[in-house]
C-alpha positions in Angstrom: -65.0 -18.1 -31.0 -61.6 -19.6 -30.3 -58.7 -17.2 -29.8 -54.9 -17.5 -29.9 -52.1 -15.0 -29.7 -49.2 -15.5 -32.0 -46.1 -13.5 -33.1 -45.5 -12.3 -36.6 -42.3 -13.8 -38.0 -40.3 -12.7 -41.0 -39.6 -15.6 -43.5 -37.9 -13.7 -46.3 -37.2 -10.2 -47.4 -40.9 -9.4 -48.2 -42.9 -12.2 -46.5 -44.2 -12.8 -43.0 -45.7 -15.9 -41.3 -48.1 -16.6 -38.5 -48.3 -20.1 -36.9 -51.8 -21.7 -36.5 -52.4 -24.0 -33.6 -52.2 -27.7 -34.6 -55.6 -28.4 -33.1 -57.2 -25.8 -35.3 -55.6 -27.3 -38.4 -56.8 -30.8 -37.5 -60.3 -29.5 -36.7 -60.5 -27.8 -40.2 -59.0 -30.9 -41.8 -56.3 -28.9 -43.5 -53.1 -30.5 -44.8 -49.6 -29.3 -45.2 -49.0 -27.3 -48.4 -52.7 -26.9 -48.9 -53.7 -23.7 -50.7 -55.6 -21.2 -48.7 -57.2 -17.9 -49.5 -56.5 -14.7 -47.6 -58.7 -11.6 -47.6 -58.1 -8.2 -46.0 -61.4 -7.1 -44.6 -61.8 -4.0 -42.4 -58.4 -4.4 -40.6 -58.7 -8.1 -40.2 -57.3 -11.0 -42.3 -59.7 -13.8 -43.1 -58.2 -17.2 -43.9 -60.1 -20.0 -45.6 -59.6 -23.0 -47.8 -59.0 -22.1 -51.4 -62.0 -22.9 -53.6 -59.8 -23.6 -56.7 -58.2 -26.9 -57.4 
């Protein structure tokens, strides 16, 4: 399993952002502005490509 440490950044009054390493995005073949799905599971956030189009 790959691991990276990142800081949590505020991007608005109620939103936060985390940067993802460029190499990971390329490996997953994700694109800019692509929709992703977030799930809160037992204290962890799972991120995956959204199934809806």
